[in-house]
Kinemage of the C-alpha trace (Angstrom):
@kinemage 1
@onewidth
@group {chain A} dominant
@subgroup {mainchain}
@vectorlist {calphas} color= white
{ca unk a 1} P 0.003 0.012 0.015
{ca unk a 2} L 1.083 3.584 -0.518
{ca unk a 3} L 1.545 5.504 2.728
{ca unk a 4} L 1.772 9.335 2.475
{ca unk a 5} L 4.815 11.125 3.788
{ca unk a 6} L 2.588 12.611 6.494
{ca unk a 7} L 1.470 9.122 7.654
{ca unk a 8} L 4.863 7.580 7.520
{ca unk a 9} L 6.527 10.026 9.838
{ca unk a 10} L 3.948 9.219 12.502
{ca unk a 11} L 4.541 5.524 12.520
{ca unk a 12} L 7.131 2.774 12.073
{ca unk a 13} L 8.728 1.103 9.041
{ca unk a 14} L 7.917 -2.304 10.524
{ca unk a 15} L 4.137 -1.803 10.540
{ca unk a 16} L 4.170 -0.119 7.086
{ca unk a 17} L 5.895 -3.195 5.778
{ca unk a 18} L 3.232 -5.465 7.155
{ca unk a 19} L 0.581 -3.865 5.001
{ca unk a 20} L 2.739 -3.037 2.052
{ca unk a 21} L 1.703 -4.297 -1.319
{ca unk a 22} L 4.056 -7.237 -1.760
{ca unk a 23} L 3.612 -8.716 1.791
{ca unk a 24} L -0.260 -8.512 1.522
{ca unk a 25} L -0.167 -10.153 -1.924
{ca unk a 26} L 2.278 -12.807 -0.556
{ca unk a 27} L -0.269 -13.540 2.143
{ca unk a 28} L -2.853 -14.113 -0.546
{ca unk a 29} L -0.551 -16.472 -2.378
{ca unk a 30} L -0.087 -18.350 0.899
{ca unk a 31} L -3.807 -18.937 0.922
{ca unk a 32} L -3.808 -20.231 -2.608
{ca unk a 33} L -0.946 -22.633 -1.860
{ca unk a 34} L -2.562 -23.789 1.341
{ca unk a 35} L -5.923 -24.297 -0.438
{ca unk a 36} L -4.265 -26.436 -3.083
{ca unk a 37} L -2.387 -28.509 -0.589
{ca unk a 38} L -5.558 -29.164 1.503
{ca unk a 39} L -7.648 -30.000 -1.539
{ca unk a 40} L -4.959 -32.509 -2.662
{ca unk a 41} L -4.982 -34.133 0.771
{ca unk a 42} L -8.723 -34.495 0.545
{ca unk a 43} L -8.620 -35.846 -2.978
{ca unk a 44} L -10.336 -32.839 -4.530
{ca unk a 45} L -7.491 -32.016 -6.939
{ca unk a 46} L -4.409 -34.171 -7.916
{ca unk a 47} L -1.425 -34.109 -5.586
{ca unk a 48} L 0.922 -33.127 -8.504
{ca unk a 49} L -1.183 -30.057 -9.225
{ca unk a 50} L -0.839 -28.917 -5.614
{ca unk a 51} L 2.930 -29.319 -5.802
{ca unk a 52} L 3.070 -27.249 -8.996
{ca unk a 53} L 0.889 -24.526 -7.541
{ca unk a 54} L 3.205 -24.444 -4.437
{ca unk a 55} L 6.263 -23.785 -6.658
{ca unk a 56} L 4.666 -20.526 -7.796
{ca unk a 57} L 3.760 -19.074 -4.435
{ca unk a 58} L 6.480 -16.469 -4.177
{ca unk a 59} L 5.294 -12.915 -4.887
{ca unk a 60} L 8.838 -11.970 -5.882
{ca unk a 61} L 8.186 -13.841 -9.198
{ca unk a 62} L 5.348 -11.537 -10.126
{ca unk a 63} L 4.900 -7.886 -11.215
{ca unk a 64} L 3.256 -6.379 -8.142
{ca unk a 65} L 2.553 -3.025 -9.763
{ca unk a 66} L 0.944 -4.639 -12.775
{ca unk a 67} L -1.333 -6.594 -10.511
{ca unk a 68} L -2.369 -3.465 -8.581
{ca unk a 69} L -3.077 -1.504 -11.769
{ca unk a 70} L -5.052 -4.406 -13.230
{ca unk a 71} L -7.101 -4.690 -10.014
{ca unk a 72} L -8.554 -1.192 -10.513
{ca unk a 73} L -10.295 -2.387 -13.690
{ca unk a 74} L -11.139 -5.859 -12.330
{ca unk a 75} L -12.708 -4.511 -9.141
{ca unk a 76} L -10.709 -6.923 -7.034
{ca unk a 77} L -7.039 -7.374 -6.144
{ca unk a 78} L -7.531 -11.180 -6.223
{ca unk a 79} L -8.633 -11.404 -9.820
{ca unk a 80} L -5.364 -10.270 -11.446
{ca unk a 81} L -3.383 -12.104 -8.784
{ca unk a 82} L -5.079 -15.416 -9.471
{ca unk a 83} L -4.827 -14.844 -13.195
{ca unk a 84} L -1.037 -14.274 -12.858
{ca unk a 85} L -0.718 -17.357 -10.702
{ca unk a 86} L -2.677 -19.436 -13.113
{ca unk a 87} L -0.557 -18.262 -16.032
{ca unk a 88} L 2.672 -19.134 -14.132
{ca unk a 89} L 1.343 -22.522 -13.116
{ca unk a 90} L 0.182 -23.198 -16.671
{ca unk a 91} L 3.561 -22.408 -18.112
{ca unk a 92} L 4.918 -25.101 -15.745
{ca unk a 93} L 2.161 -27.667 -16.101
{ca unk a 94} L -0.876 -26.922 -18.230
{ca unk a 95} L -3.132 -29.484 -16.466
{ca unk a 96} L -2.219 -28.125 -12.958
{ca unk a 97} L -3.453 -24.607 -14.023
{ca unk a 98} L -7.044 -25.844 -14.156
{ca unk a 99} L -6.903 -26.457 -10.406
{ca unk a 100} L -5.631 -23.042 -9.267
{ca unk a 101} L -8.149 -21.277 -6.924
{ca unk a 102} L -10.497 -24.333 -7.212
{ca unk a 103} L -13.893 -23.764 -5.522
{ca unk a 104} L -12.752 -20.430 -3.986
{ca unk a 105} L -13.655 -16.851 -4.645
{ca unk a 106} L -11.916 -13.480 -4.613
{ca unk a 107} L -13.084 -12.520 -1.109
{ca unk a 108} L -11.675 -15.717 0.284
{ca unk a 109} L -8.225 -14.822 -1.012
{ca unk a 110} L -8.368 -11.129 0.036
{ca unk a 111} L -9.938 -11.654 3.504
{ca unk a 112} L -7.593 -14.449 4.431
{ca unk a 113} L -4.638 -12.450 3.214
{ca unk a 114} L -5.708 -9.537 5.397
{ca unk a 115} L -6.193 -11.842 8.302
{ca unk a 116} L -2.659 -13.012 7.936
{ca unk a 117} L -1.298 -9.505 7.592
{ca unk a 118} L -3.360 -8.414 10.620
{ca unk a 119} L -1.916 -11.213 12.701
{ca unk a 120} L 1.566 -9.885 11.924
{ca unk a 121} L 0.437 -6.417 12.821
{ca unk a 122} L -1.024 -7.523 16.068
{ca unk a 123} L 2.328 -9.170 17.034
{ca unk a 124} L 4.056 -5.814 16.572
{ca unk a 125} L 1.348 -4.035 18.565
{ca unk a 126} L 1.457 -6.585 21.319
{ca unk a 127} L 5.187 -6.361 21.773
{ca unk a 128} L 5.113 -2.566 22.088
{ca unk a 129} L 2.113 -2.607 24.266
{ca unk a 130} L 3.669 -5.148 26.673
{ca unk a 131} L 6.874 -3.149 26.843
{ca unk a 132} L 5.030 0.134 27.527
{ca unk a 133} L 2.742 -1.300 30.155
{ca unk a 134} L 5.594 -2.976 31.967
{ca unk a 135} L 7.643 0.214 32.107
{ca unk a 136} L 4.696 2.260 33.477
{ca unk a 137} L 4.143 -0.326 36.157
{ca unk a 138} L 7.899 -0.244 37.027
{ca unk a 139} L 7.643 3.519 37.338
{ca unk a 140} L 4.457 3.176 39.407
{ca unk a 141} L 6.196 0.993 41.913
{ca unk a 142} L 9.172 3.375 42.130
{ca unk a 143} L 6.995 6.444 42.624
{ca unk a 144} L 4.266 5.208 44.887
{ca unk a 145} L 5.068 7.986 47.454
{ca unk a 146} L 6.035 10.748 45.128
{ca unk a 147} L 3.568 13.620 45.546
{ca unk a 148} L 2.171 15.314 42.496
{ca unk a 149} L -0.845 17.558 41.891
{ca unk a 150} L -3.995 15.891 40.744
{ca unk a 151} L -5.931 18.203 38.435
{ca unk a 152} L -9.656 18.248 37.665
{ca unk a 153} L -11.297 20.442 35.000
{ca unk a 154} L -7.709 21.564 34.196
{ca unk a 155} L -7.240 23.047 37.639
{ca unk a 156} L -5.176 21.924 40.621
{ca unk a 157} L -7.451 19.758 42.878
{ca unk a 158} L -5.582 17.663 45.462
{ca unk a 159} L -2.276 16.026 46.034
{ca unk a 160} L -2.022 12.460 44.651
{ca unk a 161} L 0.665 9.849 44.096
{ca unk a 162} L 2.698 9.908 40.926
{ca unk a 163} L 2.766 6.126 41.178
{ca unk a 164} L -1.063 6.124 41.279
{ca unk a 165} L -1.037 8.282 38.161
{ca unk a 166} L 1.246 5.912 36.331
{ca unk a 167} L -0.951 3.079 37.415
{ca unk a 168} L -4.001 4.765 35.909
{ca unk a 169} L -2.068 5.122 32.606
{ca unk a 170} L -0.999 1.478 32.664
{ca unk a 171} L -4.349 -0.091 33.501
{ca unk a 172} L -6.182 0.642 30.229
{ca unk a 173} L -3.141 -0.689 28.415
{ca unk a 174} L -3.237 -3.932 30.373
{ca unk a 175} L -6.973 -4.219 29.634
{ca unk a 176} L -6.385 -3.419 25.915
{ca unk a 177} L -3.909 -6.269 25.657
{ca unk a 178} L -6.268 -8.691 27.136
{ca unk a 179} L -9.198 -7.487 24.960
{ca unk a 180} L -7.041 -7.585 21.805
{ca unk a 181} L -5.964 -11.151 22.414
{ca unk a 182} L -9.648 -12.151 23.059
{ca unk a 183} L -10.848 -10.339 19.953
{ca unk a 184} L -8.032 -11.710 17.861
{ca unk a 185} L -8.817 -15.275 18.970
{ca unk a 186} L -12.252 -14.937 17.425
{ca unk a 187} L -11.406 -12.709 14.424
{ca unk a 188} L -8.263 -14.228 13.076
{ca unk a 189} L -10.075 -16.942 11.208
{ca unk a 190} L -9.917 -18.439 7.766
{ca unk a 191} L -12.250 -17.101 5.099
{ca unk a 192} L -13.281 -19.811 2.725
{ca unk a 193} L -16.826 -20.151 1.283
{ca unk a 194} L -16.614 -20.118 -2.503
{ca unk a 195} L -18.887 -18.076 -4.610
{ca unk a 196} L -21.732 -17.464 -2.140
{ca unk a 197} L -20.276 -18.935 1.021
{ca unk a 198} L -21.538 -22.497 0.665
{ca unk a 199} L -18.358 -24.311 -0.558
{ca unk a 200} L -20.637 -25.820 -3.241
{ca unk a 201} L -17.880 -26.640 -5.735
{ca unk a 202} L -16.089 -28.843 -3.224
{ca unk a 203} L -19.223 -30.726 -2.199
{ca unk a 204} L -18.975 -32.712 0.954
{ca unk a 205} L -15.238 -32.278 1.016
{ca unk a 206} L -15.550 -28.558 1.687
{ca unk a 207} L -15.619 -28.522 5.429
{ca unk a 208} L -12.613 -30.876 5.686
{ca unk a 209} L -10.750 -28.727 3.167
{ca unk a 210} L -11.461 -25.573 5.174
{ca unk a 211} L -10.173 -27.263 8.386
{ca unk a 212} L -6.973 -28.222 6.633
{ca unk a 213} L -6.442 -24.837 5.115
{ca unk a 214} L -6.955 -23.200 8.498
{ca unk a 215} L -4.507 -25.564 10.192
{ca unk a 216} L -1.895 -24.993 7.445
{ca unk a 217} L -2.139 -21.158 8.012
{ca unk a 218} L -2.428 -21.386 11.743
{ca unk a 219} L -5.826 -19.817 11.758
{ca unk a 220} L -9.083 -20.641 13.498
{ca unk a 221} L -11.435 -22.656 11.277
{ca unk a 222} L -14.701 -20.708 11.140
{ca unk a 223} L -18.146 -22.183 11.653
{ca unk a 224} L -19.027 -20.822 8.172
{ca unk a 225} L -17.864 -18.191 5.714
{ca unk a 226} L -18.138 -14.644 7.050
{ca unk a 227} L -18.149 -12.834 3.772
{ca unk a 228} L -20.801 -10.347 4.866
{ca unk a 229} L -20.854 -11.209 8.567
{ca unk a 230} L -18.250 -8.717 9.722
{ca unk a 231} L -19.046 -8.521 13.402
{ca unk a 232} L -16.020 -10.349 14.851
{ca unk a 233} L -13.654 -8.718 12.431
{ca unk a 234} L -14.988 -5.183 13.157
{ca unk a 235} L -14.748 -5.809 16.899
{ca unk a 236} L -11.106 -6.424 16.552
{ca unk a 237} L -10.689 -3.160 14.684
{ca unk a 238} L -12.673 -1.334 17.297
{ca unk a 239} L -10.387 -2.720 20.102
{ca unk a 240} L -7.436 -1.219 18.205
{ca unk a 241} L -9.273 2.115 17.998
{ca unk a 242} L -9.920 1.952 21.809
{ca unk a 243} L -6.217 1.333 22.378
{ca unk a 244} L -5.400 4.421 20.282
{ca unk a 245} L -7.774 6.341 22.441
{ca unk a 246} L -6.113 5.187 25.671
{ca unk a 247} L -2.704 6.195 24.188
{ca unk a 248} L -4.276 9.615 23.400
{ca unk a 249} L -5.288 9.963 27.104
{ca unk a 250} L -1.770 9.042 28.222
{ca unk a 251} L -0.227 11.542 25.726
{ca unk a 252} L -2.640 14.297 26.732
{ca unk a 253} L -1.693 14.021 30.424
{ca unk a 254} L 2.008 13.696 29.634
{ca unk a 255} L 2.067 16.694 27.264
{ca unk a 256} L 0.220 18.941 29.806
{ca unk a 257} L 2.698 17.880 32.536
{ca unk a 258} L 5.498 18.627 30.098
{ca unk a 259} L 4.438 22.220 29.469
{ca unk a 260} L 7.115 24.666 30.390
{ca unk a 261} L 4.980 26.348 33.043
{ca unk a 262} L 4.391 22.958 34.646
{ca unk a 263} L 7.652 21.100 33.787
{ca unk a 264} L 6.922 17.996 35.872
{ca unk a 265} L 7.712 15.507 33.065
{ca unk a 266} L 9.742 15.700 29.939
{ca unk a 267} L 10.334 13.401 26.967
{ca unk a 268} L 13.934 12.202 26.486
{ca unk a 269} L 16.305 14.667 24.913
{ca unk a 270} L 18.568 13.982 22.015
{ca unk a 271} L 20.071 15.451 18.906
{ca unk a 272} L 17.340 16.326 16.392
{ca unk a 273} L 14.507 15.311 18.780
{ca unk a 274} L 11.691 17.757 19.415
{ca unk a 275} L 13.499 20.878 18.244
{ca unk a 276} L 12.208 23.981 16.580
{ca unk a 277} L 13.330 25.714 13.342
{ca unk a 278} L 12.813 29.096 14.939
{ca unk a 279} L 13.249 28.646 18.750
{ca unk a 280} L 16.414 26.842 19.979
{ca unk a 281} L 15.113 26.483 23.452
{ca unk a 282} L 12.124 24.398 22.487
{ca unk a 283} L 11.835 20.732 23.644
{ca unk a 284} L 8.673 19.633 22.021
{ca unk a 285} L 6.807 16.451 23.110
{ca unk a 286} L 6.933 14.743 19.710
{ca unk a 287} L 6.031 11.303 20.997
{ca unk a 288} L 2.903 12.671 22.535
{ca unk a 289} L 2.250 14.450 19.215
{ca unk a 290} L 2.433 11.069 17.362
{ca unk a 291} L 0.008 9.418 19.845
{ca unk a 292} L -2.453 12.342 19.799
{ca unk a 293} L -2.451 12.265 15.973
{ca unk a 294} L -3.347 8.538 16.033
{ca unk a 295} L -6.032 9.116 18.678
{ca unk a 296} L -7.501 11.993 16.691
{ca unk a 297} L -7.985 9.794 13.620
{ca unk a 298} L -8.955 6.532 15.262
{ca unk a 299} L -12.654 7.513 15.768
{ca unk a 300} L -13.191 8.236 12.069
{ca unk a 301} L -11.572 4.991 11.010
{ca unk a 302} L -13.621 3.089 13.557
{ca unk a 303} L -16.804 4.756 12.380
{ca unk a 304} L -15.961 3.782 8.741
{ca unk a 305} L -15.723 0.150 9.865
{ca unk a 306} L -19.097 0.334 11.602
{ca unk a 307} L -20.738 2.340 8.784
{ca unk a 308} L -19.740 -0.345 6.218
{ca unk a 309} L -21.093 -3.396 8.130
{ca unk a 310} L -24.339 -3.397 6.207
{ca unk a 311} L -22.937 -5.425 3.369
{ca unk a 312} L -25.559 -6.683 0.910
{ca unk a 313} L -26.581 -10.295 0.682
{ca unk a 314} L -23.570 -12.603 0.078
{ca unk a 315} L -21.021 -10.026 -1.203
{ca unk a 316} L -20.780 -6.357 -0.367
{ca unk a 317} L -20.649 -3.655 -3.090
{ca unk a 318} L -18.323 -0.891 -2.047
{ca unk a 319} L -18.710 -1.316 1.663
{ca unk a 320} L -16.426 -4.302 1.907
{ca unk a 321} L -13.888 -2.389 -0.256
{ca unk a 322} L -14.174 0.669 1.967
{ca unk a 323} L -13.547 -1.407 5.073
{ca unk a 324} L -10.377 -2.952 3.455
{ca unk a 325} L -9.092 0.595 2.560
{ca unk a 326} L -9.586 1.843 6.188
{ca unk a 327} L -8.258 -1.173 7.993
{ca unk a 328} L -4.483 -0.864 7.606
{ca unk a 329} L -4.446 2.831 8.584
{ca unk a 330} L -5.937 1.989 11.976
{ca unk a 331} L -3.168 -0.435 12.849
{ca unk a 332} L -0.373 1.689 11.295
{ca unk a 333} L -1.231 4.812 13.257
{ca unk a 334} L -1.832 2.803 16.500
{ca unk a 335} L 1.499 1.041 16.351
{ca unk a 336} L 3.160 4.364 15.589
{ca unk a 337} L 1.572 5.740 18.690
{ca unk a 338} L 2.610 2.819 20.846
{ca unk a 339} L 6.200 2.910 19.773
{ca unk a 340} L 6.309 6.712 20.268
{ca unk a 341} L 4.909 6.478 23.796
{ca unk a 342} L 7.109 3.452 24.643
{ca unk a 343} L 10.197 5.536 23.609
{ca unk a 344} L 9.042 8.537 25.642
{ca unk a 345} L 8.184 6.564 28.747
{ca unk a 346} L 11.469 4.542 28.520
{ca unk a 347} L 13.512 7.761 28.577
{ca unk a 348} L 11.101 9.709 30.763
{ca unk a 349} L 12.527 12.582 32.755
{ca unk a 350} L 10.716 13.136 36.061
{ca unk a 351} L 11.279 16.328 38.057
{ca unk a 352} L 10.060 15.517 41.530
{ca unk a 353} L 11.345 18.807 42.958
{ca unk a 354} L 9.277 20.737 40.440
{ca unk a 355} L 6.242 18.699 41.388
{ca unk a 356} L 6.787 19.679 45.000
{ca unk a 357} L 7.269 23.340 44.032
{ca unk a 358} L 4.004 23.288 42.085
{ca unk a 359} L 2.208 21.967 45.133
{ca unk a 360} L 3.877 24.460 47.429
{ca unk a 361} L 2.978 27.346 45.056
{ca unk a 362} L -0.669 26.824 45.908
{ca unk a 363} L -0.063 27.663 49.629
{ca unk a 364} L -1.841 24.757 50.973
{ca unk a 365} L -5.190 25.288 49.213
{ca unk a 366} L -5.106 21.699 47.843
{ca unk a 367} L -5.418 20.380 51.321
{ca unk a 368} L -8.669 22.256 52.015
{ca unk a 369} L -10.928 19.236 51.646
{ca unk a 370} L -9.002 17.080 54.046
{ca unk a 371} L -9.034 19.898 56.671
{ca unk a 372} L -12.743 20.439 56.176
{ca unk a 373} L -13.441 16.815 56.813
{ca unk a 374} L -11.239 16.866 59.937
{ca unk a 375} L -13.078 19.945 61.243
{ca unk a 376} L -16.390 18.371 60.539
{ca unk a 377} L -15.658 15.800 63.244
{ca unk a 378} L -15.808 18.660 65.767
{ca unk a 379} L -18.369 21.028 64.391
{ca unk a 380} L -20.278 19.104 61.751
{ca unk a 381} L -19.963 19.103 57.977
{ca unk a 382} L -22.057 22.170 56.958
{ca unk a 383} L -20.291 24.440 59.488
{ca unk a 384} L -16.870 23.045 58.634
{ca unk a 385} L -17.466 23.611 54.964
{ca unk a 386} L -18.643 27.135 55.501
{ca unk a 387} L -15.697 27.879 57.716
{ca unk a 388} L -13.205 26.469 55.140
{ca unk a 389} L -14.657 28.628 52.382
{ca unk a 390} L -13.977 31.638 54.558
{ca unk a 391} L -10.474 30.540 55.470
{ca unk a 392} L -9.434 29.675 51.951
{ca unk a 393} L -10.756 32.995 50.737
{ca unk a 394} L -8.733 34.753 53.458
{ca unk a 395} L -5.642 32.811 52.482
{ca unk a 396} L -5.953 33.856 48.831
{ca unk a 397} L -6.792 37.499 49.581
{ca unk a 398} L -3.962 37.863 52.129
{ca unk a 399} L -1.510 35.695 50.097
{ca unk a 400} L -0.809 33.565 53.195
{ca unk a 401} L -0.399 29.757 53.506
{ca unk a 402} L -3.633 28.053 54.327
{ca unk a 403} L -2.095 26.056 57.117
{ca unk a 404} L -1.155 29.229 58.857
{ca unk a 405} L -4.576 30.720 58.501
{ca unk a 406} L -6.360 27.536 59.682
{ca unk a 407} L -4.091 27.253 62.768
{ca unk a 408} L -4.721 30.901 63.719
{ca unk a 409} L -8.514 30.381 63.236
{ca unk a 410} L -8.595 27.190 65.347
{ca unk a 411} L -6.533 28.836 68.092
{ca unk a 412} L -8.920 31.786 68.325
{ca unk a 413} L -12.136 29.679 68.224
{ca unk a 414} L -13.346 28.546 71.634
{ca unk a 415} L -15.504 25.823 69.990
{ca unk a 416} L -12.512 24.287 68.159
{ca unk a 417} L -9.630 25.141 70.444
{ca unk a 418} L -8.931 22.051 72.588
{ca unk a 419} L -11.066 19.759 70.443
{ca unk a 420} L -8.535 19.188 67.697
{ca unk a 421} L -5.032 17.695 67.837
{ca unk a 422} L -2.607 20.307 66.577
{ca unk a 423} L -0.173 17.629 65.298
{ca unk a 424} L -2.883 15.883 63.398
{ca unk a 425} L -4.032 19.198 61.897
{ca unk a 426} L -0.516 19.983 60.796
{ca unk a 427} L -0.104 16.593 59.210
{ca unk a 428} L -3.027 17.314 56.898
{ca unk a 429} L -0.661 19.755 55.172
{ca unk a 430} L 1.973 17.109 54.622
{ca unk a 431} L 2.003 15.970 50.940
{ca unk a 432} L 3.089 12.411 51.956
{ca unk a 433} L 0.088 12.164 54.202
{ca unk a 434} L -2.154 13.616 51.491
{ca unk a 435} L -1.072 11.079 48.889
{ca unk a 436} L -0.971 8.065 51.178
{ca unk a 437} L -4.364 6.737 50.114
{ca unk a 438} L -3.602 7.027 46.404
{ca unk a 439} L -0.203 5.275 47.022
{ca unk a 440} L -1.964 2.421 48.815
{ca unk a 441} L -4.572 2.009 46.054
{ca unk a 442} L -1.780 1.808 43.457
{ca unk a 443} L 0.240 -0.653 45.652
{ca unk a 444} L -2.768 -2.946 45.787
{ca unk a 445} L -3.539 -2.659 42.135
{ca unk a 446} L -0.107 -3.130 40.541
{ca unk a 447} L 0.419 -6.837 41.339
{ca unk a 448} L -2.904 -7.727 39.685
{ca unk a 449} L -2.099 -5.609 36.677
{ca unk a 450} L 1.203 -7.393 36.351
{ca unk a 451} L -0.468 -10.707 36.564
{ca unk a 452} L -3.001 -9.783 33.963
{ca unk a 453} L -0.231 -8.573 31.728
{ca unk a 454} L 1.484 -11.852 31.483
{ca unk a 455} L -1.542 -14.053 31.151
{ca unk a 456} L -1.737 -15.847 27.790
């Protein structure tokens, strides 16, 4: 396939190669060779014919560009490919040529070829996904007690644990890996039905042939042809789209924390990485950019898969072809995002001192809820909430630390003075106390995430 320059710089050479013209056509030839072998074993075609067909199963022997050009007029990539294969086999053994593609149809060839290519793509995605999730869990373990601001509605909210934040980034990736494996187990199946999905040409040998072809290609043998029953196939594509969305979430958080005014995280530095043609000081988060670009396009690709499920009768007209055209891009961009974020997290720079300064710059306001709950034990929740609204307002207007304002107010309040433990009150303004619950939640979650990650 042809990938534009703007696509190629957002992904990897490895995933582009999986869906490139020659590898996809090679996968289709693998189907033809496996079909002939299975039919020979079941006595449908002569064994010698299968051996001759197998000798011509290397795409390097064919003019790939000529096949692609011819497919535009034929309306199917399989038609010129099978014609070229038949010609090559015929030049070797004329009688064998009559058995090429016996009892099959174009969609069998193309769908199975795409299944084989998709299996290779999923291996690449799985490797990058495993590496990224493992690294995030390692970081989560290491930073369980590192305080960092939690932010809601783009504003500072409370103090949380950086390890907890890393855990929340890792968890969707762990789930994605499990869901992708499950969806792939169902969707990576042979397509073989013949003209209208009934295997009519092969008669009562059809099911046995299908089982043999599936075994030869290492695919699941389907209950029946799925020419226009695209549900399991589309579910797999949608899981890839969801993964792209989760990577977009990770990249969004990362890029916001990498902003110069925040500067809590940074992507790895290096010659030629994240620079600017105009501003030498720039350190742009290019890995996040790649992941966000993938996440931004995944919904449209997923929508195209869903929109084209209504395929007519026993062969779709235009909608199947649209699905095929959208399919590779979803995998190509998602793998690019995965590799980009894996590289970023592998070389992640964490500025814990800056995280603490960002917390301190808020003068204790992020501890207000915890203090309010503590005061509620003495004066009730409504009164405590009202008091804290007044005290936080005073802290802001007077540019004073909230802890100082609260201590002063408690000391001067006969109702509160003597009812509260000063040491416990001061502890509420300790970031390690504030993030303890988040750290414990992450500590409990990490082992299960690790276990889920390694399950086959």
